[in-house]
C-alpha positions as CSV (number, residue, x, y, z in Angstrom):
1,X,1.2,8.7,32.4
2,X,2.1,4.7,32.1
3,X,5.8,5.1,31.1
4,X,6.2,1.3,30.6
5,X,2.9,0.9,28.6
6,X,3.8,3.7,26.3
7,X,7.5,2.4,25.6
8,X,5.9,-1.1,25.1
9,X,3.7,0.6,22.2
10,X,6.5,2.4,20.7
11,X,8.3,-0.7,20.2
12,X,5.2,-2.6,18.8
13,X,5.6,-3.4,15.1
14,X,3.3,-1.2,13.2
15,X,0.9,-3.1,10.6
16,X,1.7,-2.3,7.2
17,X,-0.9,-3.2,4.4
18,X,0.6,-4.0,1.1
19,X,-2.2,-3.6,-1.7
20,X,-1.2,-5.4,-4.9
21,X,-3.2,-3.3,-7.5
22,X,-3.2,-5.4,-10.9
23,X,-5.6,-8.0,-11.5
24,X,-4.8,-8.1,-15.1
25,X,-4.3,-11.6,-16.8
26,X,-0.5,-12.5,-17.1
27,X,0.3,-9.5,-14.5
28,X,4.0,-8.8,-13.8
29,X,2.8,-7.7,-10.2
30,X,3.6,-10.9,-7.9
31,X,7.5,-10.9,-9.1
32,X,7.5,-7.3,-7.9
33,X,5.4,-8.4,-4.5
34,X,7.8,-11.1,-3.7
35,X,10.6,-8.8,-4.0
36,X,9.1,-6.1,-1.7
37,X,8.1,-8.7,1.0
38,X,11.6,-9.7,1.2
39,X,12.6,-6.1,1.9
40,X,9.9,-5.7,4.5
41,X,10.8,-9.2,6.2
42,X,14.3,-7.8,7.1
43,X,12.7,-5.3,9.4
44,X,11.4,-5.5,12.7
45,X,9.2,-2.3,12.9
46,X,6.4,-3.8,10.6
47,X,3.9,-6.6,10.6
48,X,2.9,-7.1,6.9
49,X,-0.4,-8.2,5.4
50,X,-1.1,-8.5,1.9
51,X,-4.2,-7.6,0.0
52,X,-4.2,-9.0,-3.5
53,X,-6.7,-7.5,-5.5
54,X,-6.5,-10.4,-8.2
55,X,-8.3,-12.5,-5.3
56,X,-11.1,-10.2,-4.7
57,X,-14.1,-10.0,-6.5
58,X,-15.6,-6.6,-6.3
59,X,-18.3,-5.1,-8.8
60,X,-17.6,-1.6,-10.0
61,X,-21.2,-0.6,-9.4
62,X,-21.3,1.0,-6.0
63,X,-24.3,0.4,-3.6
64,X,-25.2,1.8,0.0
65,X,-27.1,-1.7,0.3
66,X,-24.6,-4.1,-1.5
67,X,-26.0,-7.8,-2.0
68,X,-24.6,-10.6,0.1
69,X,-21.8,-11.5,-2.2
70,X,-20.3,-8.0,-2.1
71,X,-20.8,-7.8,1.7
72,X,-19.0,-11.2,1.9
73,X,-16.1,-9.9,-0.1
74,X,-15.8,-6.5,2.2
75,X,-15.6,-8.6,5.1
76,X,-12.6,-9.9,3.7
77,X,-11.1,-6.4,2.5
78,X,-12.2,-3.9,4.9
79,X,-10.8,-5.4,8.2
80,X,-7.6,-5.6,6.7
81,X,-7.6,-1.8,5.9
82,X,-9.1,-0.9,8.9
83,X,-6.1,-2.7,11.1
84,X,-3.6,-1.2,9.1
85,X,-1.1,1.7,10.3
86,X,0.5,2.1,7.1
87,X,-0.1,1.2,3.5
88,X,2.1,0.4,0.4
89,X,0.2,0.3,-2.8
90,X,2.0,-1.7,-5.6
91,X,0.9,-0.4,-9.1
92,X,1.4,-0.6,-12.8
93,X,0.6,2.1,-15.1
94,X,-2.2,1.4,-17.6
95,X,-2.7,4.3,-20.1
96,X,-0.8,6.8,-17.9
97,X,-3.2,6.1,-14.9
98,X,-3.8,3.4,-12.3
99,X,-6.1,-0.2,-12.2
100,X,-9.8,0.0,-12.1
101,X,-9.5,-2.4,-9.6
102,X,-7.7,-0.1,-7.2
103,X,-10.0,2.9,-7.6
104,X,-12.5,0.5,-6.9
105,X,-11.4,-0.6,-3.5
106,X,-10.2,3.4,-2.7
107,X,-14.0,4.4,-3.3
108,X,-15.4,1.7,-1.1
109,X,-13.7,2.7,1.9
110,X,-13.0,6.2,3.5
111,X,-12.5,6.4,7.5
112,X,-10.1,3.1,6.8
113,X,-7.5,5.3,5.1
114,X,-8.0,8.6,7.1
115,X,-5.0,9.6,8.9
116,X,-2.5,7.1,7.4
117,X,0.6,7.0,5.7
118,X,0.7,5.5,2.0
119,X,3.7,4.7,0.1
120,X,4.1,3.5,-3.7
121,X,5.9,0.7,-5.6
122,X,5.1,1.4,-9.2
123,X,6.3,-0.4,-12.3
124,X,5.5,0.0,-15.8
125,X,7.2,1.2,-19.5
126,X,9.9,3.6,-19.6
127,X,7.9,5.8,-16.6
128,X,8.2,3.2,-14.2
129,X,4.5,4.0,-13.3
130,X,5.3,7.5,-12.0
131,X,2.2,8.9,-13.7
132,X,-0.2,6.6,-11.8
133,X,1.5,7.6,-8.5
134,X,0.8,11.2,-9.0
135,X,-2.6,10.5,-9.8
136,X,-2.8,8.2,-6.6
137,X,-1.3,11.1,-4.5
138,X,-4.4,13.4,-5.3
139,X,-6.7,10.4,-4.7
140,X,-5.4,9.8,-1.4
141,X,-5.0,13.4,-0.4
142,X,-9.1,13.3,-0.8
143,X,-9.1,10.3,1.6
144,X,-7.2,12.3,4.3
145,X,-3.9,10.0,4.0
146,X,-0.8,11.1,4.0
147,X,1.4,10.1,1.3
148,X,5.4,9.7,1.9
149,X,7.8,11.3,-0.7
150,X,10.1,8.7,-1.7
151,X,9.3,5.3,-3.0
152,X,10.0,2.6,-5.6
153,X,9.7,3.2,-9.2
154,X,10.8,0.3,-11.8
155,X,11.0,1.5,-15.5
156,X,10.7,-1.5,-18.0
157,X,10.2,-3.6,-15.0
158,X,10.4,-6.9,-17.0
159,X,14.3,-6.2,-17.8
160,X,15.1,-5.5,-14.3
161,X,14.6,-9.2,-12.9
162,X,16.4,-12.2,-13.9
163,X,14.0,-15.4,-15.0
164,X,13.8,-16.7,-11.2
165,X,12.3,-13.2,-10.2
166,X,15.8,-11.9,-8.7
167,X,16.9,-8.3,-9.4
168,X,19.9,-8.3,-11.8
169,X,20.9,-4.8,-10.0
170,X,19.0,-4.4,-6.8
171,X,20.9,-1.4,-5.4
172,X,18.4,1.6,-6.5
173,X,15.3,-0.3,-5.9
174,X,16.5,-1.2,-2.4
175,X,17.9,1.9,-1.4
176,X,14.4,3.2,-2.5
177,X,12.2,0.7,-0.3
178,X,14.3,1.8,2.6
179,X,13.9,5.4,2.4
180,X,10.1,4.6,1.7
181,X,9.7,2.1,4.8
182,X,11.8,4.7,6.8
183,X,9.2,7.2,6.2
184,X,6.1,4.9,6.7
185,X,7.6,4.1,10.1
186,X,8.0,7.7,11.1
187,X,4.5,8.7,10.0
188,X,2.7,5.8,11.0
189,X,4.0,5.9,14.5
190,X,3.5,9.6,14.7
191,X,0.0,9.5,13.3
192,X,-0.6,6.7,15.5
193,X,0.6,8.3,18.6
194,X,-1.4,11.7,17.7
195,X,-4.7,9.8,17.0
196,X,-4.2,7.9,20.8
197,X,-4.2,11.5,22.0
198,X,-6.7,13.1,19.9
199,X,-9.0,11.6,17.3
200,X,-8.5,13.0,14.0
201,X,-11.2,15.5,12.9
202,X,-11.9,15.2,9.1
């Protein structure tokens, strides 16, 4: 076993894909996403890529033979998901669930999610999006992904930020983000190492 090469791989940052799920007009997602990106930027164990579903046009009708426009969009999206070692899904709660844009993205992919960890940043009204997250845990289990326990929950999110997008009291969210990112780092490294020895068998 090449100990030097193994040490270098262990020290290399994991690729973390942030999926911004909301594509609603006037959405609050960019404020939360900007805050979360600053949390990741403070760490050396992740390289962050962002997949914003408001910037992607994918029809809800699924096809095994998509037309050229859909293929072109998937060519932008799929490599980002495939290259990621871990994911954070940033989602609002719409009618006790998560946005259709996110379900569409999940359903168009399978192996890309498999045997990788997923964390959640959710926001909404009084529930803070936790009902959307609990449903997503079931969906990602079907994808053979591992969802981490801790996350960031932002109830009544608009009132938590100043007009310039700064948290009025960042203590709780920052602690939640740290716990989640620590767990993603552990699972991301553990699963990546395991797959390098033995391919995951779904």
